[in-house]
C-alpha positions as CSV (number, residue, x, y, z in Angstrom):
1,M,15.5,8.0,23.4
2,N,15.6,4.2,23.6
3,V,12.4,2.3,23.3
4,E,12.8,-1.4,23.9
5,I,10.2,-3.8,22.6
6,F,10.0,-7.4,23.8
7,K,7.7,-10.2,22.8
8,S,6.0,-11.8,25.8
9,N,3.3,-14.4,25.1
10,Q,0.7,-12.7,23.0
11,Q,1.9,-9.2,23.9
12,L,4.6,-6.7,22.9
13,E,6.1,-5.0,25.9
14,L,7.5,-1.5,25.6
15,S,10.1,-0.2,28.0
16,F,11.3,3.4,27.9
17,K,12.1,6.3,30.2
18,F,9.2,8.6,30.9
19,N,8.3,10.7,27.8
20,K,5.0,12.3,27.6
21,A,4.9,12.3,23.8
22,I,5.6,8.6,23.6
23,I,3.0,7.8,26.3
24,E,0.3,9.9,24.5
25,K,0.9,8.0,21.3
26,V,1.0,4.6,22.9
27,K,-2.3,5.3,24.5
28,T,-3.9,5.6,21.1
29,I,-3.0,1.9,20.2
30,K,-5.9,-0.5,20.6
31,G,-5.4,-2.6,23.7
32,A,-2.4,-0.7,25.1
33,K,-2.1,-1.0,28.9
34,F,0.4,0.3,31.4
35,N,1.8,-2.2,34.0
36,G,2.7,0.0,37.0
37,N,4.5,-2.9,38.8
38,Q,6.8,-3.6,35.9
39,K,6.8,0.0,34.7
40,L,6.2,-0.9,31.1
41,W,3.5,-0.7,28.5
42,S,2.0,-3.8,26.7
43,V,0.3,-4.0,23.3
44,P,-1.5,-7.0,21.9
45,L,0.4,-8.7,19.1
46,E,-2.5,-8.0,16.7
47,S,-1.8,-4.3,17.2
48,Q,1.9,-4.5,16.1
49,D,1.3,-2.7,12.8
50,D,-0.4,0.2,14.7
51,L,2.6,0.2,17.1
52,L,5.1,0.5,14.3
53,S,3.2,3.2,12.5
54,T,2.8,5.1,15.7
55,F,6.5,5.2,16.3
56,M,7.1,6.3,12.7
57,S,4.6,9.2,13.2
58,I,6.4,10.5,16.3
59,D,9.8,10.4,14.8
60,D,9.7,14.2,14.2
61,L,9.2,14.7,17.9
62,L,12.0,12.5,19.0
63,E,14.9,13.2,16.6
64,H,17.3,10.8,18.4
65,Q,14.8,8.0,18.9
66,K,16.3,4.5,18.9
67,L,13.9,1.6,18.6
68,I,15.3,-1.8,19.9
69,M,13.2,-4.8,19.1
70,K,13.9,-8.2,20.8
71,L,11.4,-10.6,19.4
């Protein structure tokens, strides 16, 4: 599973194929919002530590996870 993270203004934007486990975890991050038009999630920059720790905690659910960051 590839998760691409891009910095855009004061947000981190996450792009990935539909995955219920990832979506449920991203929803727990303060300020996370889904943009239906662009089909991506955004997280405030101040929540970046929460974002990274969230992806570390779901690693056991996604054994082939690949995190791509473009900051």
